[in-house]
C-alpha positions as CSV (number, residue, x, y, z in Angstrom):
1,M,-1.0,-0.7,9.1
2,N,-3.1,-1.9,12.0
3,Q,-6.9,-2.1,12.2
4,Q,-7.0,0.8,14.6
5,K,-5.5,3.2,12.1
6,I,-7.9,1.9,9.3
7,D,-10.8,2.5,11.7
8,R,-9.6,6.0,12.4
9,I,-9.4,6.7,8.7
10,N,-13.0,5.6,8.3
11,E,-14.1,7.5,11.3
12,L,-12.5,10.7,10.0
13,Y,-14.1,10.1,6.6
14,R,-17.6,9.7,8.1
15,K,-17.1,12.8,10.2
16,S,-16.0,14.9,7.2
17,R,-19.1,13.9,5.4
18,A,-21.4,14.6,8.3
19,E,-20.1,17.7,10.0
20,G,-16.6,18.6,8.6
21,L,-13.2,18.3,10.1
22,T,-10.9,20.7,12.0
23,E,-7.5,21.6,10.5
24,A,-5.8,19.1,12.9
25,E,-8.2,16.3,11.9
26,K,-7.6,17.1,8.2
27,T,-3.8,16.9,8.8
28,E,-4.2,13.6,10.6
29,Q,-6.4,12.2,7.8
30,A,-3.9,13.2,5.2
31,V,-1.0,11.5,7.1
32,L,-3.0,8.4,7.7
33,R,-4.1,8.2,4.0
34,K,-0.4,8.6,2.9
35,E,0.6,5.8,5.2
36,F,-2.2,3.6,3.9
37,V,-1.3,4.2,0.3
38,A,2.4,3.5,1.0
39,N,1.5,0.3,2.7
40,I,-0.7,-0.8,-0.3
41,R,2.2,0.0,-2.7
42,N,4.7,-1.9,-0.7
43,N,2.5,-5.0,-0.5
44,L,1.9,-4.9,-4.3
45,K,5.6,-4.5,-5.0
46,A,6.4,-7.4,-2.7
47,Q,3.8,-9.6,-4.6
48,L,5.1,-8.6,-8.0
49,D,8.7,-9.2,-7.0
50,R,7.8,-12.9,-6.2
51,I,6.3,-13.6,-9.7
52,D,8.1,-16.0,-12.0
53,M,7.6,-15.6,-15.7
54,Q,8.3,-18.2,-18.4
55,N,9.8,-17.2,-21.7
56,P,8.5,-18.8,-25.0
57,N,11.8,-20.8,-25.0
58,G,10.9,-22.4,-21.7
59,S,13.3,-20.5,-19.4
60,I,11.9,-19.1,-16.2
61,Y,12.9,-15.8,-14.6
62,N,11.8,-13.9,-11.5
63,L,10.6,-10.4,-12.1
64,G,12.2,-9.1,-8.8
65,E,15.6,-10.6,-9.8
66,K,15.3,-9.4,-13.4
67,Y,14.6,-5.8,-12.4
68,G,16.9,-5.8,-9.3
69,N,14.2,-5.5,-6.8
70,K,14.1,-8.9,-5.2
71,T,12.9,-8.7,-1.6
72,A,14.2,-11.0,1.1
73,N,11.8,-13.8,2.1
């Protein structure tokens, strides 16, 4: 998500608090928020897939590989 879209989300939020939004603006805000949340989830998932864990016996495994979700680097 680029900075322009984030700025637009913030602009719509401020306008909604000050004067309210039209139906088109409400729809745009909802779409932008869904895209933002999806982006956050994808980033978190990518980070979690790169975590290595160590078992008490000393063996190391990758969470992404263990759960079949390893992302390509």
